[in-house]
N, C-alpha and C positions, 0 to 999 in steps of 0.2 A: 504494500500500499504506499509506504514512505517513498519507495523508488518512482513508482509511476507518478505519484504527486511531484517529485522533485522534477522529473521530466517534463511534466506538464507545465510546471512553472518556468522551466528553462525555454520551453517551446514558446510560451506565451509572451516572453521577453524578447526572444529572438525573431519570431515571426513578423513583428511590424517593421522591423529592420530590414528583413528579408524582402518584404513588399517594396519597400521605398527603394531598395538597391535595384530590384527588378525594373521598377518604373523608371528609374534614372537611367538604367543600361538601355531601355526602349526609347528614350526621348530622342527626339531629333530638333535641332536647331531650324528655324524657319529662316531663309535666306530670301529677300525681296530682290526683285529684278535690279540689275546694275544702275547705279545712280537713284535710286528709289528708296533707298534704306532711309525712313523716317528719322532714325536716330542711331549714328554708327557707333555709339558708345555702349550699346547693349544688344543683346539677342532682341531681333524684332518679335519672336515668337517661339514658344516651345510647343512640339506636338508630341502628345503622349498618348497612344493608342487612338480612340476615335475622337479626342478632344485637341483643341487647340488653345493655348493660353497666350494671347497677345501682350505685350509689354504696353504699360501706359504711354499714349501719345499725346503730346502737346500741340497745342493749336498755334504754334509760333513756326514761322519760317524765317530762315537766315536773310534770305535776299529781300523780302518785303513785308515786315511783320505788320499783322492786322492788330489794332488796338482794340477791336470791338469784341465783346464775348461771342456775337453771332458768327464773325468771321473765325475767331479761334475754334470755336465748336466745330465748325463746319471742316475746317483743316485737320482738326484731331480725328473727326470720323473718317474723312478721306484716308489719312494716314492708317487708321485701323482697318479700313477697307483694302488697302494695299497689303498689310500683312496677312489679314484672312485669305485673301486670294492667292497669295504666295504659298500659303500653307494648306490649299486644296479645299478651303470652304468660303464663306460668303457672309454678308451681314444678315442674310435670311436664317442663318444657322446659328446666330449668337443666342446663347441662353442666360448670360449674367454679364452686366456691365457696372463699373464701378467709375462715378463721376467725381473729381475733384474740383472745387471750386475756390477760388480766393474771395469772393464777395457773395454772400448770401443774396444780395440784391440782383444778382445775375441770373438766378435760378430759373425766372419764367422765361426770358430770352433764350437761355441755353436749352430750355425744354421745347421750345418752339422749333428750333433747328434740330435737336435730337429726334422729335416726332417724325421729320422728313425722311430719316434713315430708317426709322422703325415705325412705318404708318399703322400696321395692323399686328396686333398680338406681340407687342413690344416685349423683350427680354426681361428678366428680373433685374432690378437695378437698386444701388444704393448711391446716394449723393451725399457728400461729405464737404463742409466748408473747413479749409484749412487756413493757416496763417500766411503761407507763402508755398509755391511750387519752384522747382530746382532752377528754372530758366527765369531770368529777370523779365518781368512784363508779361509772364504767362498767367492767364485767367482761369484756364480749364486743363485738365488732364483726364484722358478717358481711357479704360483698359477693360478688355473684354475676353470672355470665354466662349468659345463657339463648339458645336460638334462638327465633325467632318464625316459627310455623307459617304456611305458605302458604296 
């Protein structure tokens, strides 16, 4: 009895680590087409099994930064769309998004643009107001998870 209990305890401790190790081994980095990587400092996304986890995308452009929440939301979602398509899925397969805003007053305007990308049956979403984002002048960052169709 003690031996089987010990084996069960060891297995319950090691099993979650084994699952994580197997998932990491199966993970594939998403590479966007040349010149279209929205942020070269990180993986655009990670594909694990039938799921794609897109990194958060800012609504900032180095060449012509838009200072409006509408423009930044659109660019963040266009960048997300690029990552999803490079990973074999689309905006129609998004199941969860997290939106980070620097100003609560931008929520309604961001939501109007967001609805253009998810007009019917929108994915689950969390919206969080934060003190600042990593890029100076960034008003919004959006990250999404999507199913990859078989």
